[in-house]
N, C-alpha and C positions, 0 to 999 in steps of 0.2 A: 949453428942453431937454425932450425927450419921453422917457418911460419906454420902453426897448426892448421891442418886441413879441416874445413867445416863440413864434416860428413853429413850432418843434419841437413844442411842446405842442398847437398847433392842428392840425398835420399828423397827430399821433397820434389826436386826437379825430376827425379826418376819415377815419381809416383808411388814411392814406398811408404805405406802408413807408418806414422811415428806416434807411439803411445807415451803419454807424459803424466807427470804428477805435479800438481800446483803446490808451491812452497809459500805458505802465508806467514810462517814463523820467520824470524830473522836470525835464528841461531845457526852458526856454521856447523855445529855438531849434528843437527838434524839433516842438513844437506849431506854431510859426510856419511851418515847412516843410510840415507835413501839413494845416494848416487850409484852404489853398486847393486841395487835391488833388481835391476834388469829393465828399468824404464829407458826409453830412447831419449827422453828430454825431461828436464825439470824447469819449471817456471819460477824464477826468482823475482818476487813481486815487490815493487816499491810504491805502487799506486795506492793500494789498500792495505799496506802493511807498514809498520814503523821501521822501515829499512832505509839505509842511506848508502852512498858509494863505499864508505869504509867497511860497512858490514857486508855488502855484496862482494867486495874484494876478498874478504876472508871466506865467503861462501864459494866463490870461484876456485880458490885454492883447495877448499875442503872437497870439492867434487872431482879433482884430478884423480885418475885411476879408476873411476867408476864407469859404468856403461852409459851414463846419461849426459847428453849435451845440455849446457845451461843456456836458457833463454831468459834474458833480463827485460823486465817491463819497467821502464822509467815512469815516474809519476805523471808525465805529460810529454807530448810531442814537442820537445824543447831542445833547441840547438845546444845549449850548455850542458843539460843533463845527458844528452846523447854522447857528447864529446867525452864526458867524464867516465861513462860506463865503457865506452870503447877503449879508452886509454888504460883501464885496469884489466882489460883482456876479454871483455864480452865480444862475441862475434855475431850473435843473433839477438836482435832487439824486437820487442813487441811494443809498438807505439799506440797508446790509447786514443780514443775519441777522434778518429780521422773521418771527416765528413765530406771532404771534397778532393778532387784530383790535385788541386793546388797544395793542400795539406799533405797529401801522400808524396807529392814531389818534393816538398820541403823536408820530409822525413828522410827521403833517399839522399838528398843533397847534404844533409847534416852528417851522413855516414861516409861520405866520399871526400878524399883529399882533393885540393885544387889541382888542375882546373875543372875536374869533373864535378866537384862539389865545394862545400864551404867548411868542412871539418878542420878544426885547428890543427896545425902541424906540430908534432912532437915525435922524436925518434928514439927517446931513451926511457919510454914508459914500459910498464909490465907487458902491454900488448906487443911491444917491439922486442921483447926479451931483454929489456933494459939496455938496448943498443946492440944486442948480440945477433939479432936476425938481420942478415944482410939484405939490403934493398927492400926493407920493410915498407917504406912509403909507396913504392911502386907495386907492391904485391898485396897490400892489405885489403883494398877494395874488393878484390875477387872473392875473398873469404867472408865478407860481411853479408848476413842474411837479414833482410828487412821485412818484418811482418807488421801490417797495419790493422787496427781494430775498428770494425764497423759495429755501431751499437745504437744508432738512432734511425728514425724514419728518413731523415735527410741523407744519411750515409747510404741507406738502401736505395734511395732515389738516384744517388750518384755512383752506385756500385760499379756499373760498367765502365765509367770513366776512371774510377779509382784503379780498377784492374788493368787498365791500359797503360798505367804509369810505368815506364821502364825502371827497373831496379826494385820494384815491389815483388818479393818472392812469394808472399802468402798473405792471405786476408783472414783475420780471426773474427769470428762472430761473437760478440759479447751478449750472452743470452739474458742476463739480469737487466742491464740497461735497455736492451732492445725491447724486452717485455714492457718495461716502464714507458718507453717511448711510444709504444703502440697502444698504450692505455690499459695495460694489464699488469701493473706493478706487482711483483711477487708471484706471478702466475705464468711461469715459463711453459707449463703444459698446455696452455690455452691454444685452441686450434689455429687462431690467427698467428700466434707467435711461432708455432711449430711449422706452419705453412711458409712463413717468411724465412725461417732458418733453412728449410729444405730448398726453397727457391734460390736463396743466396748461395748455398753450396753448389747448386747446379750452375748458376751464372759464373761463379768464381772458377770452377773447373773448365767452363767453356772458353775462358780467356787464358787458359794454360797456367793459372796460378793455383797455389795450394790453399784449400780452405781449412780452417782450424776452429776448434770450439772447446770449451770446458763444460763437462757434464758429469753427472754421477755415474757410478759403476753400471747401474742398470741400463743407461742409455748409451754407453760407449759403443757397443757393437752396432747399434741402430745408426749412429752418426757415421761410422765407418761404411756401413752399407749404403748410406746416402751419398757417400763420396768424399767425406772429410778426410784429410790426410794427416793432420797433426791434432790429436785428440787427447786432452787431459781428462783422465777418468777418475780423478779424486784429488783431494788436498791433504796435506800433512796434518792440518788441525782437525779436519773431519775424521781422519783415521784414528787420531788420538782420542778425540771426543767419544767416538763410538766404542772404542776398546775400553776406555775408562768407565763409561756409563754401564757397559755390559758387565764388566768385572765387579763394579760396586754393587750392581743389582743382584748379581749372583750370590753375594754373601750377605745381602740385606733382606733376602726373602725369609 
């Protein structure tokens, strides 16, 4: 049994744009439905969703056979949470609220086995094929993709140092928190917020890292044109809400 290749990580390194869908629901059936839709990646959220490792485990299984690579967002940049998600088979993690190079380095360390890092060692997990993947412990690090999330004024001030951290593959710009941090809560279109996003994308690319962001469908191409490489262009709950509202309105007229 071979270790799965992280094609998402390779595509980012090659500068190939990756189009994603945000999964805010915690039902594995929704992941199973969306995984073959043609997206390059799905974000399985546990920060702002009632999701846990057990549920994410079933979502990872539900996504197999689809086109989309699963990116898991732990609730925090936490050593224990990172270990648990890696053990159930996640190969790409998005770590929220990273504000310093030290925090970015800690995120990378948590994904690497000793001596390169501090990830707890286990070789009979789902990630290791329950012991069937030969030499898993020595091969796993190469297929782990670390994405860190910058979403505050402090993180923007430290962005260049964050980007210099070895092992950080991409930097995700959190537009909602960033807008709030810049004094424009709920106003992502504000010129100061949009200027900060454009500048961050440029700086991230200058360091050879992949910039990412979550936007609505209308702004997806604009973010790609600015240089973002992994762009979520919608969310499962948003798609369902719009379709449900439109369908109800059609018959309530």
